[in-house]
C-alpha positions as CSV (number, residue, x, y, z in Angstrom):
1,M,-144.1,-124.9,205.8
2,H,-147.6,-125.6,204.7
3,A,-150.5,-126.0,207.8
4,K,-154.2,-126.7,206.9
5,G,-156.1,-123.6,206.9
6,T,-153.2,-121.2,207.2
7,T,-152.6,-120.1,203.2
8,R,-154.2,-116.7,202.4
9,Y,-153.1,-114.0,200.1
10,T,-151.5,-111.1,202.1
11,P,-149.8,-108.3,200.0
12,L,-146.4,-107.0,201.1
13,P,-144.8,-103.7,199.8
14,L,-141.9,-104.5,197.9
15,P,-139.6,-105.5,200.5
16,D,-136.2,-105.0,198.5
17,R,-135.8,-102.5,195.5
18,V,-132.7,-103.2,193.5
19,Q,-133.5,-101.2,190.5
20,K,-130.8,-99.4,188.6
21,P,-130.2,-96.6,186.2
22,D,-130.3,-97.8,182.7
23,D,-126.7,-97.2,182.2
24,V,-125.9,-99.1,185.7
25,A,-127.8,-101.7,184.9
26,L,-126.5,-102.5,181.5
27,R,-122.8,-102.2,183.1
28,D,-123.8,-104.8,186.0
29,A,-125.6,-107.1,183.0
30,R,-122.4,-107.2,181.0
31,A,-120.4,-107.5,184.1
32,F,-122.4,-110.7,185.3
33,R,-122.3,-112.1,181.7
34,D,-118.6,-112.0,181.5
35,T,-118.3,-113.6,185.1
36,M,-120.8,-116.4,183.8
37,R,-118.7,-116.7,180.9
38,K,-115.7,-118.0,183.2
39,R,-117.9,-120.8,184.4
40,H,-116.9,-124.3,183.5
41,S,-118.0,-128.1,184.1
42,V,-114.8,-129.6,185.1
43,R,-113.7,-133.2,186.4
44,D,-110.5,-132.6,187.8
45,F,-111.1,-131.5,191.6
46,D,-108.4,-130.4,194.0
47,P,-109.3,-132.8,197.0
48,R,-108.3,-130.0,199.5
49,P,-111.4,-129.3,201.8
50,V,-114.3,-126.8,201.1
51,P,-115.9,-125.2,204.3
52,E,-119.2,-126.0,204.9
53,S,-120.2,-122.7,205.3
54,I,-119.6,-121.7,201.8
55,I,-121.7,-124.9,200.5
56,T,-124.6,-123.9,203.0
57,A,-124.4,-120.2,201.8
58,C,-124.8,-121.3,197.9
59,I,-127.8,-123.8,199.0
60,E,-129.4,-120.8,200.9
61,A,-128.9,-118.8,197.8
62,A,-131.0,-121.8,195.5
63,G,-133.4,-121.5,198.3
64,T,-134.4,-118.3,197.1
65,A,-135.5,-119.6,193.5
66,P,-139.1,-118.8,192.4
67,S,-141.4,-121.8,192.5
68,G,-144.7,-123.1,191.4
69,A,-147.3,-121.8,194.0
70,N,-144.1,-120.9,196.6
71,H,-144.2,-124.8,197.3
72,Q,-140.5,-124.5,196.9
73,P,-140.6,-128.5,196.1
74,W,-136.5,-129.3,196.4
75,H,-134.2,-130.6,198.8
76,F,-130.7,-130.5,198.8
77,T,-128.4,-133.3,200.2
78,A,-124.8,-132.2,201.0
79,I,-122.1,-135.1,201.6
80,A,-118.8,-134.6,202.2
81,D,-118.4,-138.3,204.1
82,P,-116.0,-140.4,202.2
83,A,-117.7,-143.5,202.4
84,M,-121.1,-142.4,201.1
85,K,-119.1,-140.7,198.3
86,A,-117.7,-144.0,197.8
87,R,-120.9,-145.7,197.8
88,I,-122.7,-143.1,195.4
89,R,-119.5,-143.7,192.7
90,A,-119.6,-147.4,192.8
91,A,-123.7,-147.4,191.9
92,A,-123.3,-144.4,189.7
93,E,-120.6,-146.2,188.0
94,A,-122.3,-149.3,187.7
95,E,-125.2,-147.4,186.0
96,E,-122.9,-145.7,183.7
97,R,-121.7,-148.9,182.5
98,A,-124.6,-150.2,181.6
99,F,-125.0,-146.9,179.5
100,Y,-122.2,-146.8,177.7
101,S,-122.0,-150.8,177.3
102,G,-125.3,-150.3,174.9
103,G,-127.7,-148.8,177.2
104,A,-127.2,-145.5,174.8
105,G,-128.2,-145.5,171.5
106,D,-125.3,-144.6,168.6
107,E,-126.0,-141.1,168.4
108,W,-125.9,-140.3,172.1
109,L,-122.6,-141.8,172.4
110,A,-121.7,-139.8,169.5
111,A,-123.0,-136.8,170.7
112,L,-120.9,-137.5,173.9
113,E,-117.6,-137.9,172.2
114,P,-116.4,-134.4,171.7
115,I,-117.1,-134.0,175.4
116,G,-114.6,-137.1,176.6
117,T,-117.1,-138.5,179.4
118,G,-116.8,-142.4,179.9
119,A,-118.1,-144.8,182.7
120,E,-115.3,-144.2,185.3
121,K,-116.4,-141.1,187.7
122,P,-113.3,-140.5,190.1
123,H,-114.5,-137.1,190.4
124,L,-117.4,-138.7,192.7
125,T,-114.8,-139.2,195.3
126,T,-112.2,-136.3,194.7
127,A,-114.3,-133.7,195.1
128,P,-114.7,-132.8,198.4
129,W,-118.5,-132.4,198.1
130,L,-121.5,-134.3,196.5
131,I,-124.6,-132.1,196.3
132,V,-127.9,-134.3,195.3
133,V,-130.6,-132.4,194.2
134,F,-133.9,-133.7,194.8
135,A,-137.5,-133.1,193.5
136,Q,-140.5,-133.0,195.6
137,R,-143.3,-134.8,193.8
138,Y,-145.8,-134.1,196.3
139,G,-145.7,-132.4,199.7
140,I,-146.9,-133.2,203.4
141,T,-148.7,-130.9,205.7
142,Q,-147.6,-130.5,209.3
143,E,-150.8,-132.4,209.7
144,G,-149.6,-135.3,207.6
145,T,-151.8,-134.6,204.5
146,R,-150.5,-134.6,201.2
147,Y,-151.0,-132.1,198.8
148,K,-150.0,-131.4,195.3
149,N,-146.8,-129.3,194.4
150,Y,-146.9,-127.9,191.0
151,Y,-144.2,-127.0,188.0
152,V,-142.2,-129.4,189.9
153,P,-139.2,-129.7,187.1
154,E,-139.5,-126.1,186.4
155,S,-138.9,-125.1,189.9
156,V,-136.2,-127.4,190.9
157,G,-134.4,-126.5,187.4
158,I,-134.4,-122.9,188.3
159,A,-133.1,-123.7,192.0
160,T,-130.5,-125.8,190.4
161,G,-129.3,-123.2,188.3
162,V,-129.2,-120.5,191.0
163,L,-127.2,-122.8,193.0
164,I,-124.8,-123.7,190.2
165,T,-124.4,-119.8,189.9
166,A,-123.9,-119.1,193.3
167,L,-121.0,-121.8,193.5
168,H,-119.4,-120.4,190.7
169,Q,-119.7,-116.9,192.4
170,A,-117.9,-118.5,195.1
171,G,-115.1,-119.7,193.0
172,L,-116.1,-123.3,193.0
173,C,-116.5,-125.6,190.0
174,C,-118.9,-128.3,189.8
175,L,-120.1,-130.8,187.2
176,P,-124.0,-131.8,186.8
177,H,-124.0,-135.7,186.7
178,T,-127.4,-137.4,186.1
179,P,-126.7,-141.2,186.3
180,N,-130.1,-143.2,184.9
181,P,-131.6,-144.5,186.9
182,M,-130.7,-143.2,190.4
183,K,-133.0,-145.5,192.5
184,F,-130.3,-145.7,194.5
185,L,-129.9,-142.5,196.2
186,P,-133.2,-141.5,197.9
187,A,-132.5,-144.6,200.7
188,L,-128.6,-143.5,200.8
189,C,-129.7,-140.0,201.4
190,Q,-132.3,-141.1,204.0
191,R,-134.8,-139.0,201.9
192,P,-138.8,-139.8,201.9
193,A,-140.8,-141.7,199.1
194,Q,-142.3,-138.6,197.7
195,E,-138.8,-136.9,196.4
196,K,-136.9,-137.8,193.2
197,P,-133.1,-137.7,192.7
198,V,-132.7,-135.4,189.7
199,M,-128.8,-134.6,190.0
200,I,-125.2,-135.1,191.5
201,L,-123.3,-132.0,191.6
202,P,-119.7,-132.9,192.7
203,V,-118.4,-129.4,194.1
204,G,-114.8,-128.4,194.6
205,W,-112.1,-126.3,194.0
206,P,-110.5,-127.0,190.4
207,A,-107.3,-129.1,190.3
208,A,-104.3,-127.4,189.4
209,D,-104.2,-129.6,186.0
210,A,-108.1,-129.2,185.4
211,T,-109.3,-129.3,181.5
212,V,-112.3,-128.8,180.1
213,P,-113.2,-130.4,176.6
214,A,-112.6,-127.7,173.8
215,A,-115.9,-128.4,172.4
216,A,-117.6,-126.9,175.8
217,K,-116.3,-123.8,174.8
218,T,-118.2,-123.6,171.5
219,K,-121.7,-121.5,172.4
220,K,-124.4,-120.4,170.4
221,P,-124.4,-116.9,169.1
222,L,-126.5,-114.6,170.4
223,A,-128.7,-114.6,167.1
224,Q,-129.6,-118.2,167.7
225,I,-130.9,-118.1,171.2
226,L,-132.7,-114.9,171.1
227,S,-135.4,-113.4,169.5
228,V,-136.5,-109.9,169.9
229,F,-140.2,-108.5,168.8
230,R,-140.2,-104.5,169.2
231,G,-143.4,-102.5,169.1
């Protein structure tokens, strides 16, 4: 993407205009809010396949996210191969067992209690797809020169949010999973040294008997997450 001496500012007329009358904008914003209220993180997946084209379309949506200096410092590895998923599960569960057997403090474990999590992660093999999100700590030009990426955590976080939203729009469920550390993932996914794994997203259709923690339905009220200063 980046080649030496090719970057310069060239303004373009706004290619797409999606502005709406205020009443239509409010209607659509509320409809989207209600759609997102139906998004749930699940651990119970239907093993039936999800077409790769759906996963690809969702990742393409994630790739439209804004990023620092437009460097787009992310990479998504989509895995349907059962053997790879089994290796990821085995490595992740090893890390999780260390976490739950003393690596986490009492306060952290108490905070997780209402969520019902544990060291066993069967969803990592049951889900038809795993999407591993990588953050590119720095980039490499076409000539092989290293260059700096900017606002990497923020940029990757935004792109991941778009991905999760796109998956929900497609009717799929996912579960953000962050085993720590995740040093086993770059080699397994054949990613270069400058990329750091930040998340695994098991993705699929929810199982017929899927459940969610009751605590997960409790969201902060608007008054606690919004401040408005009117002129």
